[in-house]
N, C-alpha and C positions, 0 to 999 in steps of 0.2 A: 504494500500500500504506500503510495507516494505521499510525501509531506503535504502536497497541495490538496489532497483529498480530506485532510483534517480541517474542520471548521474551527477557526481560532476563536478563543474567548468563550466557547460553549462547551458544556459537558456532553450532552447528547449529540450524536452526529447525524441524526435523521429524525423524521417524524414517523413514528410507528403507527400502525392502524389502530383507530379507536374501536374497541370491541363492541361498542354500542351502535356503531354505524354500519349500515349495509355496504355503502360505497366507501372507497378509499382513494387517497390522492398520492401520487408519487411523481418525483422529478426524474424523467427518463434520461438515459445516457445520450440519446440522439438530440434531445432538447439542450442538454448541457454542452454538447459538441457544437451545436448551432450557435449558442451564446458565445462560446469561446471564439469561434471563427468571426463572428460579427462584432466582437469586442464589447459585448453586453454583459451585465451582471445578472446572473440567473437568480441569485438569492442575496438580497441586501443585508440580511442578518441583523435587522434592527429590532429593538424592543418596542412593543406597543402597550400603552396603558389604556385599559377599557373600563369605564365606570359600570358598576353593577349596584343594585339597590335591594339587598335582602331585607326581610322584615325583622329579623333578629340577628344578633352578633355573637351571643354566648351559647356554646354547645355543651350539653352534658356528655361526659365521656363514660361509656359503659364498659370499656375493656378492663378486665381484671388485672392485667399486667402492665398497665400504663400508670405512672405515678401522678395522676392528676384527676380531679373530679369534674372540672369545667375548663374549657379552653375557648379562645377567641382568635380570629384571624382577620386582620385588616386587609390583607392581600391574599389572592389565590394565584397560584403560580409563583415562581421565585427565580429571579434573575441570577442568583448565585450559581445555578447550574450544577449543583452537586450530583454526580452521576448516579449515586446509589440511593437518592432520596425517595423514601417511601411515599411521600406526598404526590409524586408524579402521577400515580394512578387516579388521584382525585380530580385531576384536570379533565379526565374523560367525562366526568359527570356534567361538566360545563360545555361539552361539545368539542373539546380540543384534544390534541394528541398529548400523550405523556412524555413525548420526546422533546423536540425543539420548541413546540408550542408552549410547553410548561415554562420554559426559560424566556420566551420572547413575547408571550401574550399574558400580561399581568392584569388581573382583575382587581380593581380598586374600589373599596367600600367606603366612600367618603362620609357616609352617615354613621360610621362606626362609633365615634364619640357620643353622638346623640342617642344612639340605640343603647349603648352601655349605660348612660346616665338614666335613661328611662327604666332600665332593669333595676339598677341599684336603688332607685327611689320607691320601688314597689314595696308595699307593706308586707307582702307575702315572701319577699326575698330574704333569705337568711345568709349571712356572710360565709362564703367558702372561697378558698384561694382560686382565682381565675388565672389561668396561664396563657399569656400571649405567645403565640407561635406553636400551638399544638400541632399545626399542619405546616405552615410556611413561615419563613423568618420575618419577624416584625420590623427588623432593621435592615432589610434588603435595600438595594439602591433606590427603589421607589420612595422610601421613607424620607430621603433627602428632599424630595419635591413636595410630598403630600403631608408629611408630619402628623400622620394619624396616630402613630404610636405615642408620640409626645402628648398629643391632645388627650388620649385615653389615660395616660399616666396622671395627667392633671385631674381627670375625673376621679380616678382612684384615690388621689390625695385629698380631694375636696370631700369625698364621702368616707374617708378613713377606712378603705376597704383593701384587704390583702391581695397582692398580685404577684405572679411569677412571670419570669421572662426566659425564653430560650433563644439564643442568638449566637452567630459566629461572626458578627460584624462589630468592629470597634466604634461604629457610629453611635452605639449606646452611650458613649462618654459625652456626647453632645448634651444629654439629658441628666448629667451627673447631679445637678442641684436638686432636681425633682426627686431623683432616686435617694439622695441623702435625706430629704425631707420625709420620704416614706420610711426610710430606715430608722428614723428617730422613734417611730412608734411600732417598729418591727412589722412593717407591712410589705416588705419586698424581699424576694429571693431571686437571684440571677443564676442562670445556667449558661455557661459559655462552652460552646462546642469546639474542641480541639482534636483533630484526627491524626496529626503528625507534627513532628518537630522539623521536618524537612520541607523547605519551600518548594523544591521540585515536585515532591509528592502532592503537596497542597495545590500547586498550580494545575496539575492534570486532573485531580479528583474534584476540586472545588474552584473552577476557573475564575469566578468573579467575587470571591469572598475576600475578607481582609487577610493580609499576610499573617503568617505565624507570629512574627515579631510583634505586630500590632495587637494580636489576640492575647499574647502573653502579657503585654503592657496593660491591656484592658483588665485582665485578672488582677494584676498588681494594683492598679489605680482604684478599682472598685473596692478591693479588700482594704486598702489603706484608708478609704473613706467610710469604713464601717458597713459596707454593703455585703451581705453574705453571698459567697460564690461557690457554686458546685460546678465542676468541670465534667462535661460529657465527653468521654473518650468513645465516641460513637459515630459510625459503626466501626468495630474492629474487623478488618478484612484480612484473612490469612494471606501471608506472603506479600502484603502491601504495607500494612502498618502494625501487624501483630507483634513484631519484634520491638516495637517502640513503647509498649505499655509501661514498663518500669521507669524508663527515663522521662516519659511524659508525666507520669504520676509524681515523680520526685520534683520535677521542675515546677509544676503548678502548685504543689504543696509549699515549696519554698517561696512562691509568690503570694501566698496567703489563702489559697483555696481551702475550703473547709471539708470538702468531700469530692469523690469522683463517682461517676456512674458509667455504665457501658452497655452496649448491645453488640451482638454478632450480626454481621450483615446478612440480610435476607432479601431476595430479589423477586418479590411477588408481582403478579400481573404482568404488565408491559415492561417492568423494570428489568426482568431477566433478559429480554431481547435487546433492550437499550444498553445495558451494561456489557453484554456479550459483544455487541457491535463495537462499543467504545474500546474495550480492552484489546480486541483483536487489531484495532487501528492504532492504539496508543502504546500498548505494551505487548506486542505480538510474541516476543520471546518468552513471556511469562503467562500468557493468556490461559493455556490449557491447565497449567499447574494451579493457578488461582481459582479457576472455575471448578476444577475437580475438588479442591480443598473446601470451597464453599459448599459444594454438594455433600461432602463428607460430614459437614456440620448439620445437615438437614435431611438425613436419611436418604441421600442419593439424589436429591433434587435441589434446584436453586430456590424453590418456593417453600415457604413455611408459614402456616396460618394457625397452628395449634397454640392455644393459650398455655403459658407456662414453658413452652419449648421454643416459640418463635423468636424470642429475644436472646436466649442463652444458648440455643442449639443443643446438640448431643453428639456423642462420639469422641474419639481421642483428641482431635484438634480443638473442638469446642471445650473439652474438659481442661486442656492445657491453657487456653485463653482465660477461662473462668478462674482457674487456680492462680494464674498470674495476677489477675485483678485482686483476688483475695490477699495475695502476698503484698501487693502494692498498698492496699489499705492498712494492713498490719504494720508495714514498714514506714509509711509516710503519713498516715492519717490517724494514728493512735491518739485518742483523746479529743479528736476533732469531730464536729457534726454540724449539719445545717440546722438553724433554729426553726421551731414550729412557728408559723406566722400568726399574727394577732387577729382573731376574728371577733373580739369583744367590743371594739370601738364603734363599728359601723352602725349599729342600731341607734346610737346617740346622734349620728350625723346623717340620718335619712333625708333630711331636707337640705343638706349641704352645710349645716352649721351645728355647733354643739347644742343639744337639747338640755336645758336646765331642769325642766319639770316633765 
């Protein structure tokens, strides 16, 4: 595969078929050849922002092996382009491909802050931690323009409501003052995703994310400002980043992280095809080895949907990864833990200010 065939700055290298659609779209070789001869660009590879207007913004999470009860996503699709991302499959429900469409057609929920405020003011709502980015990153590049995450954080602060964040973007530091204000009342917990200490690995796995250096600085800055940080070493991919577990754990602990969490990569739905196409183009010498080791973690298949097994895998390779994580916790996180967030204040602030009576 020639270097020219790789789409720069993107994770997925194609738009796979949407399983909900009868018809499919493909870019044929004869069309590409015509564009080449005519000096035309077949694919401009630009990101589109599309407004959508959902009626609600907070979702109840029913999965028994996901550590959150409620989540919200201001954006659907994610320009970060992480090749392994489980959220790719959700883009098919919106009528798009889980491949390049997921990275280039970003759905923007501009009413998110208003919808959140409406929920938090309801008499029937009882405070539970709501996690931003249960599906797609709330600090992806779109946030620079739309600032919906910032506005939602201000709503959480106004109503003294606990909130969690999952991100791999250093853009979160833009909102440091709001985060510090939330932290004063133990209303915030941040999960920073770090999958490698190697910038070369980061660049091919997660093409439009913050650099490893910036992410490590983010862990340090948040921790120094009293904001509790858990680091997501996720996903662990055999023979790509599995050898980095201990050095990653040591580094983030030294920078102030209070805990680590992990998952073993699983390639459900369209992601198996997307990942296989990507690794054969990007790491052809390692492709078969990596794919076979992922299969070894999931009973001989790239897919894994069984609760209790899908995040941790099974078999010798999975056991080795899980044992290494346990060792990392014992070695670098003894006596450390993330605090339980405060759900007691919100009831007094239902109308946005302290109730005295």
